[in-house]
C-alpha positions in Angstrom: 0.0 0.2 0.0 3.1 2.0 0.7 4.3 1.9 -2.5 1.2 2.7 -3.7 0.8 6.1 -2.3 3.9 6.8 -3.3 3.6 6.3 -6.6 0.8 8.9 -6.8 2.3 11.5 -4.5 5.5 11.4 -5.7 4.4 12.8 -9.6 2.6 15.8 -7.8 5.7 16.5 -5.5 8.0 16.8 -8.7 5.6 18.6 -10.4 4.6 21.1 -7.6 9.0 21.5 -7.8 8.9 22.3 -11.3 6.6 25.0 -11.2 8.1 27.2 -8.4 8.5 30.4 -10.0 12.6 30.9 -10.3 14.3 33.0 -8.2 15.4 36.0 -9.4 19.1 36.9 -9.6 21.0 38.6 -6.9 22.2 42.0 -7.5 25.7 41.9 -7.0 26.8 43.4 -4.1 28.9 46.6 -4.7 31.4 47.8 -2.3 31.6 52.0 -1.9 35.0 51.4 -1.2 35.8 49.6 -4.2 34.1 52.0 -6.2 36.8 54.3 -4.9 39.9 52.2 -5.4 40.6 53.8 -8.4 40.9 57.4 -6.5 43.6 55.6 -4.2 45.5 54.0 -6.5 45.9 56.8 -9.3 49.8 57.6 -8.6 50.6 59.8 -11.3 47.9 63.0 -12.7 45.4 61.6 -14.6 44.5 62.6 -17.8 41.8 64.4 -16.4 43.7 66.3 -14.6 46.1 67.5 -16.9 42.9 68.2 -19.2 41.8 70.5 -16.6 44.8 72.3 -16.2 45.7 73.1 -20.2 42.3 73.7 -20.8 42.9 76.5 -18.2 45.8 77.6 -19.9 48.4 76.8 -17.6 49.6 74.0 -19.6 50.5 75.9 -22.6 52.1 78.8 -20.6 54.4 76.2 -18.5 55.3 74.8 -21.7 56.2 78.4 -23.1 58.5 79.3 -20.1 59.9 75.8 -19.6 60.9 73.5 -22.8 61.6 70.6 -20.3 58.0 71.0 -18.3 56.4 67.4 -18.4 53.1 66.1 -16.6 54.5 62.6 -15.8 57.0 63.9 -13.3 54.3 64.4 -11.1 54.2 61.4 -8.3 51.9 60.8 -5.7 53.6 61.4 -2.6 51.2 61.4 0.1 46.7 60.6 0.6 44.8 61.5 4.0 41.4 62.2 5.1 40.4 65.3 6.8 37.3 64.8 9.4 37.4 68.3 10.7 38.2 71.1 8.2 37.8 74.5 9.4 34.0 75.7 8.7 33.0 79.7 9.6 30.3 82.0 8.5 30.5 83.4 4.9 29.4 86.9 5.1 31.3 88.7 2.3 30.9 92.5 2.1 28.9 94.3 -0.4 31.9 94.5 -3.1 33.0 90.6 -2.8 31.3 89.2 -5.9 31.9 92.8 -7.8 35.8 92.7 -7.3 36.4 88.8 -7.5 33.6 87.3 -9.1 35.2 86.7 -12.3 38.3 84.7 -10.5 36.0 82.3 -8.7 35.8 78.5 -9.2 32.4 77.3 -9.6 31.4 74.0 -9.4 29.7 72.3 -12.5 25.8 73.0 -11.1 27.3 75.9 -9.1 26.1 75.5 -5.9 29.7 75.9 -5.0 32.6 77.9 -5.3 36.5 77.8 -4.8 38.1 81.1 -3.6 41.7 81.0 -4.4 42.6 84.7 -3.7 40.7 86.6 -1.2 42.6 85.8 1.8 46.0 87.0 0.6 45.2 89.6 -2.0 42.9 92.1 -1.8 40.7 93.6 -4.6 39.6 96.4 -4.9 38.1 98.9 -8.3 39.5 102.6 -8.0 37.7 105.9 -9.0 38.1 104.6 -12.8 36.8 101.6 -11.9 40.0 99.5 -12.7 40.8 96.8 -10.5 43.4 97.2 -8.0 45.2 94.3 -6.2 46.7 94.2 -2.8 49.2 91.3 -1.0 48.0 91.4 2.2 50.5 88.8 3.5 52.9 85.9 3.1 50.1 83.6 3.7 47.6 81.5 1.5 44.5 80.3 2.2 41.9 78.4 -0.4 38.7 78.3 0.4 35.3 76.1 -1.0 32.2 78.4 -0.3 28.7 77.4 0.0 27.1 80.3 -1.0 23.4 79.6 -0.6 24.3 78.3 3.2 26.7 80.8 3.9 29.5 78.7 4.8 32.8 78.9 4.0 35.5 75.5 4.2 38.9 76.1 4.4 40.6 73.7 1.9 44.1 74.6 2.4 45.9 77.1 4.4 49.8 77.4 3.8 52.8 79.6 5.3 55.1 81.7 4.0 57.1 80.0 0.6 54.1 78.4 -0.4 51.1 79.1 -2.5 48.4 78.1 -4.5 48.8 79.4 -8.9 45.5 77.5 -10.2 42.7 75.4 -9.6 38.8 74.6 -10.2 36.7 71.4 -10.4 38.1 68.9 -12.4 34.5 67.4 -12.0 31.5 67.4 -9.7 33.5 65.7 -7.0 36.8 66.6 -7.5 39.2 69.8 -7.0 42.4 70.5 -8.4 45.2 72.7 -7.3 48.4 73.6 -8.6 50.9 75.3 -6.5 54.5 75.7 -4.8 55.1 73.6 -1.3 58.4 74.7 0.8 60.5 71.2 1.3 60.8 69.8 4.5 64.5 71.7 5.2 62.6 75.0 4.0 65.2 75.7 1.2 63.5 75.3 -1.8 60.0 74.9 -3.3 58.6 72.5 -5.1 55.8 72.5 -7.5 52.6 70.3 -6.0 49.5 69.8 -7.6 47.0 68.8 -4.8 43.4 66.9 -5.5 40.6 67.2 -3.4 37.5 64.5 -3.6 34.8 66.3 -2.0 32.3 63.6 -1.1 35.3 61.8 1.0 37.0 65.2 2.4 40.3 63.1 0.8 43.6 64.8 -0.3 46.0 63.7 -2.7 48.9 65.7 -3.1 51.5 64.8 -6.3 54.9 66.5 -6.0 57.5 67.3 -8.9 61.4 66.9 -8.8 61.8 69.6 -11.3 62.1 73.1 -9.8 64.2 74.7 -12.6 62.6 78.3 -12.7 59.3 76.6 -11.3 58.8 79.7 -8.6 59.5 82.4 -11.1 56.9 80.3 -13.3 54.3 80.1 -11.5 54.2 83.7 -9.9 54.0 84.5 -13.8 51.0 82.0 -14.2 49.3 83.9 -11.1 49.7 87.2 -13.3 48.5 85.7 -16.3 45.2 84.0 -14.5 44.3 87.6 -12.5 44.6 89.5 -15.9 42.9 92.5 -15.6 43.9 92.9 -12.1 46.8 95.6 -11.4 48.8 93.8 -8.6 50.5 96.1 -6.1 
Protein backbone atom coordinates (compact mmCIF):
# COMPACT_ATOMS: atom_id res chain seq x y z
CA UNK A 1 0.00 0.00 0.00
CA UNK A 2 2.83 2.38 0.89
CA UNK A 3 4.43 1.86 -2.48
CA UNK A 4 1.10 2.58 -4.12
CA UNK A 5 0.71 5.94 -2.39
CA UNK A 6 4.32 6.86 -3.04
CA UNK A 7 3.87 6.12 -6.72
CA UNK A 8 0.99 8.59 -6.76
CA UNK A 9 2.58 11.34 -4.58
CA UNK A 10 6.02 11.38 -6.19
CA UNK A 11 4.88 12.76 -9.58
CA UNK A 12 2.77 15.38 -7.76
CA UNK A 13 5.74 16.54 -5.63
CA UNK A 14 8.03 16.75 -8.64
CA UNK A 15 5.44 18.70 -10.61
CA UNK A 16 4.96 21.20 -7.78
CA UNK A 17 8.71 21.72 -7.54
CA UNK A 18 8.98 22.41 -11.25
CA UNK A 19 6.15 24.94 -11.15
CA UNK A 20 7.71 27.10 -8.38
CA UNK A 21 8.65 30.56 -9.70
CA UNK A 22 12.33 30.97 -10.40
CA UNK A 23 14.21 33.16 -7.97
CA UNK A 24 15.41 36.44 -9.44
CA UNK A 25 19.19 36.64 -9.58
CA UNK A 26 20.57 38.51 -6.60
CA UNK A 27 22.01 41.90 -7.43
CA UNK A 28 25.76 41.98 -6.91
CA UNK A 29 26.81 43.61 -3.66
CA UNK A 30 28.69 46.80 -4.44
CA UNK A 31 31.39 47.78 -2.05
CA UNK A 32 31.59 51.58 -1.99
CA UNK A 33 35.26 51.41 -1.09
CA UNK A 34 35.91 49.35 -4.22
CA UNK A 35 34.24 52.05 -6.31
CA UNK A 36 36.79 54.54 -4.99
CA UNK A 37 39.74 52.22 -5.58
CA UNK A 38 40.78 54.15 -8.68
CA UNK A 39 41.05 57.27 -6.53
CA UNK A 40 43.63 55.55 -4.34
CA UNK A 41 45.84 53.90 -6.93
CA UNK A 42 46.45 56.81 -9.34
CA UNK A 43 50.14 57.36 -8.68
CA UNK A 44 50.41 59.80 -11.60
CA UNK A 45 48.19 62.69 -12.64
CA UNK A 46 45.18 61.42 -14.56
CA UNK A 47 44.44 62.56 -18.11
CA UNK A 48 41.41 64.44 -16.72
CA UNK A 49 43.61 66.42 -14.33
CA UNK A 50 46.11 67.29 -17.05
CA UNK A 51 43.25 68.27 -19.37
CA UNK A 52 41.88 70.64 -16.72
CA UNK A 53 45.17 72.53 -16.39
CA UNK A 54 45.69 72.58 -20.15
CA UNK A 55 42.21 74.00 -20.70
CA UNK A 56 42.80 76.63 -18.01
CA UNK A 57 45.75 77.82 -20.08
CA UNK A 58 48.44 76.88 -17.58
CA UNK A 59 49.74 73.84 -19.51
CA UNK A 60 50.60 75.83 -22.63
CA UNK A 61 51.97 78.71 -20.56
CA UNK A 62 54.28 76.37 -18.62
CA UNK A 63 55.68 74.81 -21.79
CA UNK A 64 56.49 78.21 -23.27
CA UNK A 65 58.39 79.12 -20.08
CA UNK A 66 60.13 75.77 -19.64
CA UNK A 67 60.89 73.48 -22.56
CA UNK A 68 61.35 70.57 -20.18
CA UNK A 69 57.99 70.91 -18.44
CA UNK A 70 56.52 67.42 -18.07
CA UNK A 71 53.23 66.44 -16.37
CA UNK A 72 54.45 62.85 -15.97
CA UNK A 73 57.00 64.01 -13.37
CA UNK A 74 54.24 64.61 -10.82
CA UNK A 75 54.06 61.55 -8.56
CA UNK A 76 51.64 60.75 -5.76
CA UNK A 77 53.47 61.15 -2.43
CA UNK A 78 50.68 61.37 0.16
CA UNK A 79 46.99 60.62 0.76
CA UNK A 80 45.02 61.75 3.80
CA UNK A 81 41.44 62.29 4.91
CA UNK A 82 40.37 65.44 6.73
CA UNK A 83 37.48 64.98 9.15
CA UNK A 84 37.81 68.38 10.81
CA UNK A 85 38.16 71.03 8.11
CA UNK A 86 37.61 74.52 9.49
CA UNK A 87 34.12 75.79 8.63
CA UNK A 88 33.17 79.44 9.23
CA UNK A 89 30.33 81.76 8.28
CA UNK A 90 30.51 83.30 4.83
CA UNK A 91 29.41 86.91 5.11
CA UNK A 92 31.20 88.86 2.37
CA UNK A 93 30.95 92.62 2.08
CA UNK A 94 28.96 94.23 -0.72
CA UNK A 95 31.98 94.54 -3.02
CA UNK A 96 33.09 90.89 -2.79
CA UNK A 97 31.41 89.49 -5.90
CA UNK A 98 32.09 92.69 -7.84
CA UNK A 99 35.81 92.40 -7.09
CA UNK A 100 36.40 88.63 -7.09
CA UNK A 101 33.46 87.30 -9.09
CA UNK A 102 35.29 86.66 -12.35
CA UNK A 103 38.04 84.72 -10.53
CA UNK A 104 35.82 82.39 -8.48
CA UNK A 105 35.79 78.74 -9.59
CA UNK A 106 32.20 77.45 -9.61
CA UNK A 107 31.22 73.78 -9.41
CA UNK A 108 29.41 72.29 -12.45
CA UNK A 109 26.01 72.88 -10.81
CA UNK A 110 27.07 76.33 -9.47
CA UNK A 111 26.09 75.41 -5.90
CA UNK A 112 29.68 75.77 -4.64
CA UNK A 113 32.75 77.73 -5.60
CA UNK A 114 36.47 77.78 -4.81
CA UNK A 115 38.02 81.06 -3.72
CA UNK A 116 41.73 81.16 -4.56
CA UNK A 117 42.50 84.79 -3.88
CA UNK A 118 40.49 86.81 -1.37
CA UNK A 119 42.48 85.76 1.72
CA UNK A 120 45.86 87.06 0.56
CA UNK A 121 45.01 89.50 -2.23
CA UNK A 122 42.72 92.44 -1.53
CA UNK A 123 41.07 93.43 -4.81
CA UNK A 124 39.14 96.68 -5.09
CA UNK A 125 38.07 99.14 -7.77
CA UNK A 126 39.57 102.59 -8.05
CA UNK A 127 37.64 105.70 -9.13
CA UNK A 128 38.16 104.78 -12.79
CA UNK A 129 36.68 101.31 -12.23
CA UNK A 130 40.01 99.51 -12.57
CA UNK A 131 40.73 96.49 -10.39
CA UNK A 132 43.67 96.99 -8.03
CA UNK A 133 45.18 94.08 -6.10
CA UNK A 134 47.25 94.44 -2.94
CA UNK A 135 49.05 91.54 -1.25
CA UNK A 136 47.63 91.03 2.25
CA UNK A 137 50.45 88.89 3.61
CA UNK A 138 52.69 85.87 3.04
CA UNK A 139 50.09 83.22 3.93
CA UNK A 140 47.64 81.55 1.54
CA UNK A 141 44.18 80.19 2.25
CA UNK A 142 42.03 78.32 -0.27
CA UNK A 143 38.34 78.12 0.56
CA UNK A 144 35.36 76.10 -0.62
CA UNK A 145 32.21 78.20 -0.33
CA UNK A 146 28.59 77.08 -0.16
CA UNK A 147 27.08 80.46 -0.85
CA UNK A 148 23.48 79.33 -0.28
CA UNK A 149 24.30 77.97 3.19
CA UNK A 150 26.62 80.94 3.74
CA UNK A 151 29.42 78.62 4.84
CA UNK A 152 33.12 78.66 4.00
CA UNK A 153 35.35 75.60 4.39
CA UNK A 154 39.13 75.99 4.54
CA UNK A 155 40.71 73.47 2.16
CA UNK A 156 44.33 74.60 2.45
CA UNK A 157 46.29 76.99 4.60
CA UNK A 158 49.89 77.54 3.57
CA UNK A 159 52.62 79.59 5.20
CA UNK A 160 55.30 81.80 3.63
CA UNK A 161 57.13 80.23 0.70
CA UNK A 162 54.11 78.19 -0.42
CA UNK A 163 51.27 79.23 -2.70
CA UNK A 164 48.41 78.13 -4.94
CA UNK A 165 48.52 79.60 -8.44
CA UNK A 166 45.71 77.76 -10.26
CA UNK A 167 42.78 75.53 -9.44
CA UNK A 168 39.16 74.65 -9.96
CA UNK A 169 36.71 71.80 -10.57
CA UNK A 170 37.91 68.81 -12.54
CA UNK A 171 34.38 67.39 -12.27
CA UNK A 172 31.43 67.58 -9.86
CA UNK A 173 33.29 65.65 -7.13
CA UNK A 174 36.95 66.65 -7.52
CA UNK A 175 38.83 69.91 -7.04
CA UNK A 176 42.42 70.24 -8.26
CA UNK A 177 44.90 72.91 -7.19
CA UNK A 178 48.41 73.64 -8.40
CA UNK A 179 51.10 75.59 -6.63
CA UNK A 180 54.35 75.58 -4.72
CA UNK A 181 55.23 74.06 -1.39
CA UNK A 182 58.37 74.40 0.66
CA UNK A 183 60.36 71.22 1.10
CA UNK A 184 60.97 69.74 4.54
CA UNK A 185 64.21 71.69 4.93
CA UNK A 186 62.59 74.98 3.96
CA UNK A 187 65.40 75.78 1.54
CA UNK A 188 63.51 75.38 -1.77
CA UNK A 189 60.03 75.29 -3.26
CA UNK A 190 58.62 72.27 -5.05
CA UNK A 191 55.79 72.22 -7.63
CA UNK A 192 52.78 70.30 -6.32
CA UNK A 193 49.22 69.39 -7.28
CA UNK A 194 46.54 68.80 -4.67
CA UNK A 195 43.45 66.81 -5.58
CA UNK A 196 40.49 67.02 -3.19
CA UNK A 197 37.65 64.48 -3.39
CA UNK A 198 34.68 66.41 -1.98
CA UNK A 199 32.34 63.53 -0.98
CA UNK A 200 35.00 61.81 1.17
CA UNK A 201 37.11 64.81 2.28
CA UNK A 202 40.18 63.04 0.90
CA UNK A 203 43.32 64.81 -0.31
CA UNK A 204 45.88 63.46 -2.78
CA UNK A 205 49.22 65.24 -3.04
CA UNK A 206 51.35 64.97 -6.18
CA UNK A 207 54.88 66.36 -6.32
CA UNK A 208 57.38 67.02 -9.08
CA UNK A 209 61.17 67.09 -8.60
CA UNK A 210 61.50 69.60 -11.44
CA UNK A 211 62.23 72.90 -9.67
CA UNK A 212 64.20 74.66 -12.44
CA UNK A 213 62.67 78.10 -12.81
CA UNK A 214 59.36 76.84 -11.47
CA UNK A 215 58.94 79.53 -8.82
CA UNK A 216 59.21 82.35 -11.34
CA UNK A 217 57.01 80.39 -13.73
CA UNK A 218 54.25 79.89 -11.16
CA UNK A 219 54.17 83.49 -9.99
CA UNK A 220 54.14 84.66 -13.59
CA UNK A 221 51.06 82.50 -14.18
CA UNK A 222 49.21 84.14 -11.29
CA UNK A 223 49.54 87.48 -13.07
CA UNK A 224 48.24 85.82 -16.23
CA UNK A 225 45.31 84.24 -14.39
CA UNK A 226 44.46 87.56 -12.71
CA UNK A 227 44.74 89.47 -15.95
CA UNK A 228 42.86 92.71 -15.59
CA UNK A 229 44.02 93.25 -12.00
CA UNK A 230 46.88 95.63 -11.36
CA UNK A 231 48.90 93.91 -8.63
CA UNK A 232 50.77 96.25 -6.32
